[in-house]
C-alpha positions as CSV (number, residue, x, y, z in Angstrom):
1,M,113.8,86.9,136.7
2,L,114.0,83.0,136.0
3,L,110.1,83.1,135.5
4,A,110.1,85.5,132.7
5,L,113.3,83.4,131.0
6,L,111.1,80.3,131.5
7,I,107.8,82.2,129.7
8,G,110.0,84.7,127.3
9,A,112.5,81.6,126.0
10,P,109.7,79.5,124.0
11,L,108.0,82.9,122.9
12,A,111.3,84.0,121.1
13,L,112.1,80.8,120.2
14,T,108.4,80.4,118.5
15,L,108.9,83.9,116.8
16,A,112.6,83.1,115.3
17,L,110.9,79.8,114.1
18,F,108.1,82.0,112.3
19,C,110.4,84.8,111.1
20,L,112.9,81.9,109.5
21,R,110.0,80.5,107.7
22,D,108.0,83.0,106.2
23,P,110.2,86.7,107.4
24,L,108.4,88.9,105.3
25,R,104.7,88.0,106.5
26,F,105.9,87.4,110.1
27,G,109.7,88.8,110.8
28,L,108.9,92.2,109.0
29,P,105.9,93.0,110.6
30,V,107.4,92.7,114.3
31,F,110.5,94.5,112.9
32,A,108.2,97.5,112.0
33,A,106.4,97.4,115.2
34,L,109.6,97.6,117.2
35,I,111.0,100.7,115.3
36,P,109.1,103.0,117.7
37,F,111.1,101.7,121.0
38,G,114.8,102.5,119.7
39,E,117.4,101.1,121.9
40,R,114.6,101.4,124.9
41,L,114.3,97.7,124.5
42,S,118.5,97.2,124.0
43,L,119.4,94.3,125.8
44,A,122.8,95.6,126.8
45,G,123.5,99.3,125.6
46,S,124.4,97.8,121.9
47,P,122.7,99.1,118.8
48,F,122.8,95.7,117.8
49,L,121.3,94.3,120.8
50,S,118.4,95.8,120.7
51,L,115.3,93.9,120.4
52,G,114.5,95.7,117.2
53,S,118.0,95.0,116.1
54,L,117.8,91.0,116.9
55,V,114.6,91.1,115.1
56,G,115.9,92.6,112.1
57,M,118.7,90.3,112.2
58,L,116.3,87.4,111.7
59,L,114.5,89.1,109.3
60,G,117.8,89.2,107.4
61,V,118.6,85.7,107.4
62,G,115.5,84.3,106.8
63,L,115.4,86.6,103.9
64,L,118.7,85.2,102.8
65,V,117.8,81.6,103.3
66,Q,115.3,82.1,100.8
67,V,117.0,83.4,98.5
68,L,120.0,81.1,98.6
69,V,117.9,78.1,98.7
70,G,116.3,79.4,95.2
71,R,112.6,80.6,96.4
72,R,111.2,82.8,93.9
73,T,112.5,86.7,93.6
74,A,110.6,89.8,92.4
75,A,109.3,90.4,89.1
76,R,112.2,92.6,88.0
77,L,115.4,94.1,90.1
78,S,115.1,97.5,90.9
79,P,117.6,100.2,90.5
80,S,117.2,101.1,94.1
81,V,118.9,98.4,94.9
82,A,121.7,99.0,93.0
83,I,121.8,102.4,94.0
84,W,122.1,101.5,97.8
85,L,124.5,99.1,97.2
86,L,126.9,101.7,95.7
87,F,126.1,104.0,98.4
88,L,127.1,101.6,101.3
89,A,130.2,100.7,98.9
90,A,131.5,104.3,98.8
91,A,130.9,104.6,102.7
92,A,132.9,101.4,103.0
93,A,135.5,102.8,100.8
94,S,135.8,106.0,102.7
95,A,136.9,104.5,105.6
96,L,140.2,104.3,103.8
97,W,140.6,108.0,104.4
98,S,138.6,108.4,107.3
99,I,140.2,111.2,109.7
100,N,138.2,108.5,112.0
101,G,138.6,105.3,111.4
102,A,137.2,103.6,114.4
103,A,134.0,106.1,113.8
104,S,133.9,105.4,110.3
105,I,133.7,101.4,110.9
106,S,131.4,101.3,113.3
107,G,128.6,103.4,111.0
108,I,129.3,101.3,108.6
109,A,128.2,98.1,110.2
110,V,125.2,100.0,111.3
111,L,124.7,100.9,108.0
112,G,125.4,98.0,106.3
113,S,123.0,95.7,108.1
114,L,120.2,98.9,107.2
115,V,121.3,98.4,103.9
116,L,121.0,95.0,103.2
117,V,118.0,94.4,105.1
118,Y,115.9,96.6,102.5
119,V,118.4,94.8,99.6
120,L,116.8,91.5,100.7
121,V,113.1,93.0,101.0
122,A,113.5,94.5,97.9
123,I,113.9,91.4,95.9
124,S,111.8,89.4,97.7
125,P,108.2,88.9,95.9
126,A,105.7,90.5,98.0
127,D,101.7,90.2,97.7
128,R,98.7,91.9,99.3
129,T,99.5,90.2,102.4
130,V,102.9,91.0,103.3
131,L,102.1,94.8,102.6
132,R,99.1,94.9,105.6
133,R,100.5,92.9,107.8
134,T,103.9,95.5,107.5
135,E,101.6,98.1,107.7
136,N,99.6,96.1,110.5
137,G,103.2,96.3,112.5
138,L,103.7,99.9,112.1
139,L,100.2,100.7,113.5
140,T,100.7,98.6,116.3
141,G,103.8,99.8,117.2
142,G,102.4,103.3,116.9
143,V,99.9,102.8,119.2
144,A,101.9,101.4,121.6
145,V,104.6,103.9,122.2
146,V,102.4,106.8,121.7
147,C,100.1,104.7,125.1
148,Y,103.7,104.3,126.4
149,G,104.2,108.5,126.7
150,I,100.6,108.9,127.8
151,V,101.2,106.9,130.9
152,Q,104.5,108.4,131.4
153,L,103.0,112.3,131.0
154,T,99.6,111.2,133.4
155,L,101.0,108.7,136.0
156,L,104.7,108.7,135.7
157,G,104.9,112.1,136.2
158,G,106.1,113.5,132.7
159,F,108.6,112.9,130.3
160,P,112.4,112.3,130.9
161,N,114.5,114.6,130.5
162,A,117.4,113.0,128.6
163,K,117.8,110.0,126.6
164,V,119.0,106.5,128.6
165,I,118.8,103.9,127.3
166,G,118.1,100.2,129.0
167,A,117.5,102.5,132.2
168,A,114.2,104.4,133.2
169,P,115.6,108.2,133.9
170,A,113.4,110.7,136.0
171,A,110.9,112.9,134.8
172,A,111.4,116.6,134.9
173,A,109.5,119.0,133.7
174,S,111.5,120.0,130.9
175,G,111.9,116.3,129.7
176,R,110.2,115.8,126.1
177,F,108.5,112.5,124.8
178,G,111.3,110.4,122.9
179,N,114.1,111.6,125.4
180,D,114.5,107.6,126.4
181,L,113.3,105.9,123.2
182,L,114.9,107.4,119.4
183,G,114.7,111.1,120.7
184,P,112.2,113.4,120.2
185,D,112.7,114.4,116.9
186,I,113.5,111.7,115.5
187,E,110.2,109.9,117.5
188,S,107.9,112.3,115.7
189,V,109.0,111.7,112.0
190,T,109.2,107.8,112.9
191,L,105.2,108.4,113.9
192,L,104.6,110.1,110.6
193,L,104.2,106.2,109.1
194,P,101.7,105.1,111.3
195,F,99.7,108.3,110.9
196,V,99.8,108.5,107.3
197,I,98.7,104.3,107.2
198,A,95.8,104.9,109.4
199,A,94.5,108.2,108.1
200,S,94.4,106.7,104.6
201,R,92.7,103.7,105.9
202,A,90.0,106.0,108.1
203,F,88.9,107.6,104.4
204,N,89.3,104.4,101.9
205,E,88.5,101.5,104.4
206,S,84.9,100.0,104.2
207,G,82.7,100.0,106.8
208,V,81.8,102.8,109.3
209,A,83.6,100.9,112.4
210,N,86.5,100.2,110.3
211,R,86.8,103.8,109.7
212,V,86.1,105.3,113.1
213,K,88.6,102.8,114.3
214,Y,91.5,104.3,111.9
215,A,90.6,107.8,112.7
216,V,91.4,107.3,116.4
217,V,94.6,106.0,115.7
218,A,95.4,108.8,113.1
219,A,94.5,111.1,116.3
220,L,96.5,109.0,118.7
221,A,99.7,109.3,116.4
222,L,99.5,113.1,115.8
223,F,99.1,113.3,119.6
224,G,102.1,111.6,120.2
225,I,103.6,113.6,117.4
226,L,103.0,116.8,119.7
227,M,103.8,115.3,122.7
228,T,107.8,115.2,121.2
229,G,107.5,118.9,120.9
230,S,109.2,118.3,117.3
231,R,108.9,120.8,114.9
232,T,110.0,118.8,112.2
233,G,107.2,116.1,113.3
234,T,104.6,119.2,113.3
235,L,105.4,120.6,109.7
236,G,105.8,116.7,108.2
237,F,102.1,115.7,109.7
238,A,100.8,118.7,107.4
239,V,103.3,117.7,104.3
240,V,102.2,113.8,104.8
241,L,98.6,114.5,105.0
242,L,99.0,117.0,101.6
243,A,100.7,114.6,99.7
244,L,98.3,111.9,100.9
245,A,95.3,113.9,99.5
246,W,97.3,114.4,96.5
247,A,98.7,110.8,95.3
248,G,95.6,108.7,97.2
249,P,92.3,107.6,95.6
250,R,90.5,110.9,94.6
251,R,87.5,110.3,96.8
252,A,89.5,110.6,100.2
253,R,90.9,114.3,98.8
254,K,87.9,116.4,100.8
255,G,88.4,114.4,104.2
256,L,92.4,114.5,104.1
257,L,92.0,118.1,103.3
258,A,89.4,118.8,106.4
259,T,91.9,116.5,108.5
260,F,94.4,119.1,107.5
261,V,92.7,122.2,108.7
262,V,91.7,120.5,112.2
263,G,95.2,119.1,112.6
264,L,96.4,122.4,112.5
265,V,94.4,124.3,114.4
266,I,94.7,121.3,117.0
267,A,98.6,121.7,116.8
268,G,98.7,125.4,116.8
269,V,96.4,125.3,120.4
270,V,99.0,122.8,121.6
271,W,102.0,124.8,120.5
272,A,100.1,128.1,122.0
273,F,99.1,126.9,125.6
274,H,101.1,123.7,126.2
275,P,98.5,121.6,127.9
276,G,100.1,119.0,130.3
277,G,103.4,120.6,129.6
278,I,103.1,119.1,126.1
279,A,105.5,121.4,123.3
280,N,106.8,123.4,126.0
281,R,110.2,124.7,125.0
282,T,112.5,127.0,125.8
283,F,113.5,128.9,122.2
284,T,115.7,131.0,123.3
285,S,118.2,128.4,124.5
286,S,121.0,126.8,121.8
287,T,120.2,123.5,123.4
288,S,116.4,123.4,122.8
289,S,116.9,124.1,119.3
290,S,120.0,121.7,118.9
291,G,122.1,124.6,117.6
292,R,120.8,124.2,113.9
293,V,122.3,127.6,112.4
294,D,125.4,127.2,114.4
295,I,125.7,123.6,112.9
296,W,124.9,124.6,109.4
297,K,127.7,127.8,109.4
298,V,130.2,125.4,110.6
299,G,129.0,122.5,108.1
300,A,129.2,125.3,105.3
301,A,133.0,125.9,106.2
302,A,133.8,122.5,106.3
303,C,132.0,121.5,103.2
304,T,135.1,123.8,101.0
305,R,137.0,121.0,102.5
306,Y,135.8,117.9,102.6
307,C,132.6,118.0,100.1
308,G,134.9,116.5,97.2
309,Y,135.5,113.4,98.7
310,G,134.8,113.1,101.7
311,A,135.8,112.9,105.5
312,G,134.9,109.0,105.7
313,W,131.7,108.0,107.2
314,G,130.7,108.4,110.7
315,T,133.0,111.7,111.1
316,F,130.7,114.2,111.2
317,P,131.9,115.2,115.0
318,D,134.9,115.5,114.8
319,V,134.8,117.6,111.4
320,Y,132.8,120.2,113.3
321,A,134.9,120.3,116.4
322,A,138.0,120.6,114.0
323,T,136.1,123.5,112.0
324,Q,134.5,125.2,114.9
325,A,137.0,127.4,115.9
326,S,137.6,129.2,112.6
327,V,133.9,130.1,111.9
328,P,132.9,133.8,113.4
329,G,130.4,133.3,115.9
330,A,129.8,130.2,116.1
331,R,129.1,128.8,119.7
332,V,130.9,125.5,121.1
333,L,127.5,123.1,122.2
334,V,129.3,121.1,124.1
335,G,126.8,118.6,126.1
336,A,123.8,119.4,124.4
337,Q,122.0,116.4,123.5
338,G,122.8,115.7,119.8
339,S,125.1,119.1,119.1
340,Y,127.8,117.3,117.2
341,Q,124.7,116.1,114.6
342,A,124.2,117.6,111.3
343,H,120.8,118.3,111.5
344,D,120.4,117.7,107.8
345,L,121.6,114.8,105.9
346,W,122.3,116.4,103.0
347,M,125.0,118.3,104.6
348,L,126.0,115.1,106.2
349,I,126.4,112.7,103.8
350,G,128.0,116.0,101.4
351,I,130.5,116.4,104.4
352,E,131.4,112.6,105.2
353,L,131.2,111.5,101.6
354,G,131.6,113.8,99.4
355,L,130.5,114.7,96.0
356,P,129.8,110.6,94.8
357,G,127.8,109.8,98.0
358,L,125.6,113.0,97.9
359,L,124.9,111.8,94.2
360,L,124.2,108.1,94.9
361,Y,121.9,109.1,97.8
362,T,120.1,111.6,96.0
363,A,119.5,109.3,92.7
364,G,118.3,106.9,95.5
365,L,115.5,109.5,97.0
366,G,114.4,109.9,93.1
367,L,114.2,106.9,92.3
368,A,111.7,105.8,95.3
369,V,109.9,109.0,94.6
370,V,109.2,107.7,90.9
371,E,108.4,104.3,91.8
372,A,106.1,105.4,94.8
373,L,103.9,107.3,91.9
374,R,104.3,104.2,89.7
375,A,101.9,102.4,92.4
376,P,98.3,102.2,91.2
377,R,96.3,105.2,93.0
378,D,94.6,102.8,95.5
379,L,98.1,101.5,97.2
380,R,100.4,104.7,96.1
381,G,99.4,106.8,98.8
382,P,100.7,105.9,102.1
383,P,104.2,105.0,100.8
384,F,104.5,107.8,99.0
385,A,103.0,110.6,101.8
386,A,105.5,108.7,104.0
387,L,108.2,109.6,101.3
388,A,107.2,113.2,101.7
389,G,107.4,113.7,105.5
390,L,110.9,111.5,105.6
391,C,112.3,114.3,103.4
392,V,111.0,116.7,105.5
393,G,112.7,114.7,108.1
394,V,116.0,114.5,106.9
395,F,116.1,117.9,106.0
396,F,116.5,119.1,109.6
397,L,117.8,115.9,110.8
398,S,120.8,113.3,110.2
399,S,118.9,110.2,110.5
400,M,120.2,107.8,108.0
401,E,121.2,105.1,110.5
402,F,117.7,105.2,111.9
403,K,114.9,102.6,110.7
404,F,112.2,104.4,110.0
405,F,114.4,105.8,107.2
406,W,115.1,102.2,105.6
407,M,111.3,101.3,106.7
408,V,110.3,103.9,104.7
409,L,112.0,102.8,101.9
410,I,111.4,99.1,102.1
411,L,107.1,100.2,102.4
412,I,108.0,101.3,98.7
413,A,109.5,98.5,97.6
414,I,106.8,96.0,98.8
415,T,104.3,98.3,97.3
416,R,106.3,98.0,94.0
417,N,107.0,94.4,94.2
418,L,103.2,93.8,94.8
419,A,102.0,96.0,91.9
420,E,104.3,94.7,89.3
421,A,103.2,90.8,90.5
422,E,99.5,91.9,90.3
423,E,100.2,93.3,86.5
424,A,102.0,90.2,85.7
425,Q,99.3,87.8,86.7
426,T,97.0,89.8,84.8
427,E,99.1,90.1,81.5
428,P,99.4,86.7,81.0
429,G,95.8,85.7,82.1
430,S,94.4,88.1,79.5
431,A,96.8,86.9,76.7
432,R,95.5,83.2,77.7
433,V,91.8,84.1,77.2
434,L,92.4,86.2,74.1
435,G,93.7,83.0,72.6
436,E,91.6,80.8,74.0
437,R,88.6,82.9,72.4
438,A,90.3,83.3,68.8
439,G,90.9,79.6,69.2
440,S,87.4,78.8,69.4
441,L,86.6,81.5,66.6
442,G,88.9,79.6,64.2
443,V,86.9,76.6,65.0
444,S,83.5,77.9,64.4
445,A,84.9,79.3,61.3
446,A,86.2,75.8,60.1
447,G,82.9,73.9,60.7
448,A,81.2,76.6,58.8
């Protein structure tokens, strides 16, 4: 323990200094790499004391210091910044009438930290180095977590049976990859980020060796998605490949569509034969399907009462418990992992924040779509495809307080700021060159 402390303390201090000195180039890539591990690297079982959250705090502090000392900000303030700040304000205001004030305050603290990191990144200038390093961080984290899953599968007897934070749960025949991380469904959607970046590079990078390297990374990410046994992640894989083929460079379209077909065949084989126990789930059990149909029935019934002004942020479990008995046929799902989660972010926001929150959330996602599509074609493929995968995920998962949701928006913000900075550099340069040419023509004419 003492030796680990002596070695780790200088490394942690060095990382902290680099994160504070240049948060986007150093802090953000590390933050991105730690996302797939969730609270598995937690120091005390608290969402604020996981290694990823601590790096996120350093990132936020570093960006805030840059703003306060007057360093440059992004060329143009995106309307999405105002939208998500208003959304956070709506969540905070809902604590005033919440049916569970303690749950609302706890949830707002987590949501607020993520929104503020996004806002600080969105108002900071970015270049291609920042974008590349952030993508590399996502790739590194994806590869590392999939390798961790492969070790579990091959050397540790299988995947854990339930999500356990800060411990090493015993493997079980019914276990799924991600149970001890973010949860299988969230883990699968999180792996869409490294998958889409690797797939894009596999068809757009120069050099055969580079393309093969990124193709292997994409295959690893797909394998990780299939190890979770998540139908949401498998559907998201198909959606992000189609979105990448449509939005990215046209030269990669045929290769991406071929990858789509091959990937579907591989996924079909895995889901049909469960090699090594992968994707082996019992579909007749309400716990394995998370009881979505029952949850949605209860949510629809509760919406008639709460979707006007909301029950308060973080109160869906209380709403479900209070409403379930009045819905004919809805089963009691106590004890199932995630049973009281809405499994649909639109429903969750409608019930917890009402119509105002739902409108702000829809506007935020809509602006993200517009900003992703406005980027140059050579940049917009991965962020737009990741957003498409996110939209699939939030239809089946209630995942707004997980870091991958905000990482997708951060990727779009970086791409937007990068594109605007390059455009701003090009336009003045072009005007200056034209002015010099006009001046030289004028001198020549006068001399004549």
